[in-house]
N, C-alpha and C positions, 0 to 999 in steps of 0.2 A: 344461305346467308341473309342477314338482315339489316335494316338499313332504315336508319333514324333521319328523317327529313326535319329538321329544329325551326327551321325557319322559312319563309314562303320563297318557293321558287314557281315558275312555270309548269302548266298543267301539263305540257307535252313532256317536261322533264320527268317528273313522277312517274307519269304513265311508262315513260323507255325503262326506269328502275322497276316497275312492278311487272313488267314483261320477265324479267329474269330472277327478281329478287323478293323476300316479304319487305314491305316498305311500312313504318309506321310515320304517320304525318303529325308531329304532337310537338306543339309550340308553347306549351307550359309544363307545368310540372317539373318535379326536384329533377333536372340532369343527371347530377352526381349520385343518384340513386339507380338511374336507369341504363347509362351510358356503357356499363360492362356488359349490357347483352346486346349490345351490336357491333357488327363487322365495317360497318360505313356510318358517317355521320355526313348532315350536309348542312352546312351554316350560311348564313350572310353575315353582317358586320355585329350585331349585337350580340352573339353567344363569343363566350369567352373560354377558349380553351386554353389554360394553363396548365403548369407541370403537374400541379396536384389533380386536376381534371381527367388530364391525359393518364396518368398511374391509376386511375379506377376503371381505364378502358383495358381490360384484359383480352379482347376478342377483338380490338380496331386495328384496323387494316389502312385504312385510307380516310383522310377528313376533306372534305369538298367545298370548297369555298366558292360561293356562287358570286364572283368579283373579282376585282382586282388585286387589292391588297391582303395580307394574310397579318395583318399587327395583331388581331385579335388571338392568334394561335401560337403557343410556343413551339417554334419550329423544332428548334434544339431537341427537346423532351421528345417530340415525336420520332425523330431522327433516330433517335437514341434506342428507343421502342420499336423501328423499323416500320414505321406508319407512314404512308404517303400522305404527303400535304399538296392538294392539287386545287389551283382557282382556274378562273377564264379570264385571263388576260387580255384578249382580243375581244370581248364581249362589248368592252365600253367605247372602244377605239374612236367610232365613228362618232357617236354621241360626245364624248369630249371635243373631239375637233370643230365638230359643228358649233358646240358651245361656245368655244375660243374664239370661232369666228363671229359668232353672236357678239359676243364682248368686244370684240373688236371694232364693229361697226356701232355699238351701243358709246364706244369712247370717242369714235371718230365725229360722230353725229350728236351727242349729247341726247340720246332718244329717251333714257329714262328722264334726266331731269325736265326736258321738255312735255314729255307725258304727264308730270305730276305738276308742273305749273300750270298746265292747260286744264285739267281736272280740279284745279283750285280756283279756277278762272281767270287765269293771267295767259293773255296772248303776247308770248315775248319772242317773236321771231329774230328780232337783231339779236338779242343774248344769247341766242345757243345755235347761232352759224356754227357748222363745222368744217372738217375737213375731208377731201377725198383720200381713201386708199390709194388707187393707182397712182403708180408712179414712186410711191412712197417704199422705204426699204424695211422691211419686217426681219428683225432679228428671233432666229428662234435657238434658244439654249435646251438640247437634250434634241437629239435628233432621230428617235427612234419612233415607235410604229405612230403615236399621236402625233408627235413633230413633224412627221413626214405628209400624215394626212392635211396637218393645218397648212404646210408647204403646198400641197397640191391646191387646195382652197383658196389659198391666198395668190396664188399665181394667175389662178382663174380671174380673181380681181385684179389681175394686171399690177401686182406687187413688186418688187425686187425682194426678194428671199437671200438672206443670209444667215449662216447655221454653223455651230461649234458642236460637235459630238465624237470624240476620237476614237471612239468604239464602232463607227460606222465608216464603211468602205466609201473610197472615195465616187466609184463608178453608179452608186447609190445618188448622190450628190448630181451626178451628171445627167442621171437616168430623169430628175425631176425639174431640172433646171435650176437649181439651187447653187450658191457660191459657198464652196465651202472655208470657211476662215481657221487660221491656225489654231487661236487662244478664246479664249471666252471673253477677255478684254476687248478684243478685236469686233464681237460682236457688241459688246457694250457700247463701243466707239462708234459703230457704222449706223446703228438701228434710230428710227424715228418712231416706230411701235419694237416693243420687246414683249416676247410671250414665253414665258417658261413650262418645259416639259421634261425635267431633271428627274430621274430617282431620288428619294429619300436615302441620304448616306451620310456616315459622320463628315466628310469633305464638303458636302453640298450643304449641310443642314446651316441653314445663317448667311449663306456664301453673297446673297444679294442683301450686302451689308451697306454702312456709310461710305465703306471705299469704292463699293461697286458702283455707287450711285454718283460718284465724285467719277466716275470715268465715261459716264453715258452722256450724251449730247442733252444739252438745255433743252427743255421742252418735251423730255419724252414721256410715250404714253406705254403703260407696262399692264401685262394682265397676267395674273397667275391661276390656273384652273387647274393643277399638280397636285402640290402640297404647300399647305400652309409655312411648314417650318423650313420652307428654302429663304424665306423672307424675313428680314430683323425687320419687324413691323413698327419700331421708335425711331427706326431710321427712315423707314418708308414715309412714316405721318411728316416728319421734319422735311426730308425731299418735297412732300407733297405743299406743305404749308409755305416753303421757300420760293416754289415755281420751278425748281429743278426738274421734279416731274410734274408735267402739264395735268395728269391725269392717270387714274388707275383703273383697272376691274378686277376685281377678286372673288374668285369663289370659294376660296379655300383658306383657313386661317388657323393659325398656330394652336390654337384652343379653341374648341366649337362645342356649344352653339357660342357665335363671336359676340359679345357687346359693347367695345371699346370705341376708342375715341375715332378711329378711321371710320363708323358710320357717321360721324357729323359733318364730314366734309363732303361740301357740293359737288368736287372733280373727283368724288369715287363712287363707282360703280359696284353693287356688291348681290349677290346670290349665294343663298345658302346651301353650299355644295349641292348644286344641281346637275353638274357636269355627264353624270352617269344615269341620269335619272330621267330615262325614257321608257316608254312601255318596249320599245323593241330592243335595248340594250341589257333592260330587265331580263327579258324573256331568252334572250340570246346568252345569258350568263346562266341560266337556270338548265337550259339544254345541253350547256357545253358542260358544265359541271357535273351534270348525272352522266353524261357521255365518260370523263374521265372516271367517275367512282367506279363505273360499270367496266372499265378497263381494268381498273387496279383490280377490284374483286375476281376478274377472270384470270387474271397474271398477264396480261398485254402490257404492252408498252403506254405509259402514261405519259403525254406527248405536254401537259402543262403542268409536271409537277415542280415544284421549288425546292424540293430536296433530293432531285437527282436531275442530273445534266439533262438539258433539255436540246433540243434540235429542231430546225425548222425543216417542213413538209419537203422543201425541194432537198435537202442534205440527207434527210431521211431517207429517201428514195436509193442513195447511194448505199450509206450506211448500215441502213437496217438490217439485210442478208447477214452482215458481218457481226451482229448482236449475238447471237445464238454461238457462230464460231469461237467468239473470243469465250463466251461462257464456258464452252467446251475446252477449249487449250487452258484456260484458266484452271477448271478442275483435273485435267489430265497431268498438267506440268506439278500443281500440287501432290497429288497422289503420287506421282513417281517420285516425288523429292520426300515423300514421308509425312507430309504435314510439316515438314518444316521450313520457316523461311524467314530469314533477316529482311531481303529485300526483293519484292517483284518489280521487273522490268518489263514495261510493255512495249512494243517497236512495231511501227507500222510502215510499210514499206509500197513504192510505187503511189497511185492516183489516191491513197485514203489520207498520204501524209498531209494533201491540201486539204482537210478537213476538218473539223473542232472533232477530238476521238475522244473526249472524257467520257461518253457513254459508254463507248466500247472499254476502257480500261474499267468504269466501275462494272459492266458486266462480267471481265475477267476476273475481278474479284470476288462477284458473287458467286462464282464457281469455283473459284481457290476454297472459299469458305464453307461450303455446303458440307454439313455434318461434323464442323471442328469446331461450333461455337454452343455455348449454354442455352443458344435461343434461335428463334428462326434468323434465318440470313436472306436478304433479298437487295433489290438495286439500291435501298433506300440506307440502309445500315452497313452493308458492307464495308464502305469507306471507313466509319467511325470504328468498326472489328479493328480493320488493320492498323489504324492508329492505335487502338488500344492493347495490340497485342506487339506495338512497337516495330511494323513491317514497314520499312520504305519503300512508298509507291514512287517511281519515276517512270515518264514517257518519252519517246524517244520517235523523231519522223524520218525517214529517209526517202529521198523523191525517189531513188532507183532501186530496183529489186531484179537481179540476176534472170529470174526464170519466170517468172509471175506479174501481170500486171497489178495485182493487190496480195498482198501477205501480210499476216498479224503474226507477230512472235511472243512468247512469253516465257520470260527466263525468271526462274526460282534461286536467291542465290540464299546459303544458309553455311555459317563457319568456313566461310572461304570457297566452298563448291559451288558449281553452278551447274542447272540442268537446264534445258532450253526444250522447246515444243514449237513447232511453226506449223501453220496453216491459210488455205484461202477457200474459196469458193467457186465451184464449177459447175458451168451450164445455164440454162435459163432457169431451173428451179434452185438455182443457187447452194448445191450441196455441198455440206462440211468438208472437206479434204485435209487431212493429215499428209504433211509433207517431209517434218524432220521431227525425231524425236531422239534423246539419250545419245546424242552425236551421229544418227545414222539418218540417210536421206531416203526417204520411200513414199509412194503415192497410195492411198488408202483411203476411202470414206470413214467417216468418224461415225460411229453407231451406239445406241444406249448402253451395250455391254462389250467391253472390251479385254482382251489379253494381249499381254507384250513379254516376249522372253530374249534375254540377252544371253548367248551362249559361245562356245568353240566352233568355230566355221568348220567342222568336219563332217564326213558321211554319215547319214543315218537320224543325225539330229531331229530335223523335221518332221521325218516319220514316225521316230517313239512320241512327239510332241502329240503330232495329230491322231497317233495309236489311243494314247492316254485320254485324250479329250473325247473319241468316240464311245472307249469303253464304259466312259461314265455318263454315256448316254444325251451326249451335247453337241448340237450340229452346229460347224464352223458354218457360218454364212459368208464371208471373205477373209481372204488372207494376203498379206507382204511381207516379203522376206528383203534385206539388203545387207549387208557387209562393206567391211571398211577395206578389206584387202583380203583376196586371197589366203586361206588358213588363219585368218587374223579371229576378229568378231564378228559376230553375225547379230542379227535382230528379226524377230519374227513378231508379227503383229496380225492378230487375228479378231474377226469380229463373232460373236455367240449369238444363237439365238433366244438363248435361256441361261439362268445364272449358273454358276458353276459352283457343283455341291462339294462340301468341306472335302470330301475326300478325294475330288482332283486335285483342290488347291495342294493337300498335303502330299500326294503322289508327283506331281510335277516339282513341287518344293524340294523331292529327295531324288530327282532325276539326274543330277550334275550339272543344272542348268547355273550360270553367273546370278541372274536374276529372275524372279518369275514377278507378273504385277497384274491383279484381275481387279477391272475399275470398271464403276456403275457409272456412268454419263449422264444419265437420264434420259425422260423422252425426246423423241427427234423431233 
């Protein structure tokens, strides 16, 4: 497979890729003419991959963005084509947090202004006296990775830290010694210093506006090293001129490069989008994105994909073994349902119910639609394919499981009929185990090739099935039998060492059985 490194990344990242793939480092030339030759591309912020460019990338499997944002990539277009888009969100956390603290200190002690005055020959000690950060209240809006690292450092400076982020657990605030406030307005009203670490969304864009400034304490000092679009710059300009905001430090702007009126104010500290610009962050980003690209090309889990549900390392340790199980159960359920589905229901029982199971659901969809679409199906586009086919996807979590610590159940509904399969993992090596199918309870390890037979529970059927399979030269590796009640219906499940030849399928279909299924679940 071929990888194009379109923009510079760390040499170590390039070497990691070259150990496994054919890599071209080409930062010039006509990208449109060559992108179709590559299975992966590595970019930074300068390369624009819009829908038109992505449409030319016939072989592309992964786009690696060496940095945090993916604004320069049409993620929807990539997702529809099954292309993984991965970035390096952790790469700049420390750099951005340190830059934020540097701007806080610059604000409190007027460092840039005093520096400029002295360079011009003016010794102005009295003019540039400052404030101590100790015992002041720092308000943090957005308590994700960067916000938490800023809080750590601010606590080290003996600041009181208050924060608001509805998506962060209360325990995390307590661990860091941070006071969790109930609303954004509560933070605005409590802070002596304010720092923004919000994501840019339709709700947050322009949210620090005239109304927000009115809710702040008089003389507040503000830092924005997140996204320029979070702040209404006209409202900020007015607040700075009026003294409502005593000073502001800005690393980002709504339009960059910035050359507007904020630069004319002496109480504004500015840097040209430098928060992530450290050698360590840039090297880290290159290595991380190289690892993500390699994982995608190898068919492994891409932990930093922006168009696949991602989970943290700790959750992955618990959920990881259930990803292949969910994929196998999705494939099995859809095969047993004959490929027809109006609704797919994913249910998670036991300890699993306490985790974010979206990735397991995507794995089940990936399994369900294998071989049933006019394009390759993967973890990226499986939800899109389900939506395009009008298949409703529903998740359900239940704390209790009667017989198992953890259980995954997949139900396929079609025209009022429902078909269920369920499974779990067993042992230290997390073997995938089928525990129910077609209304029967059974215990059998899932395997790449399986056959299921439903029939009347009468003497001789099991022997007849085994004989026909043996006569076809196919070895049965494992077998399980279940029945509803004596003399009722029974289910026989077998795992096979080799594919069933067509004549075996035909002969079993004529053997008087109710239902016969031969299913390929793929590699172990």
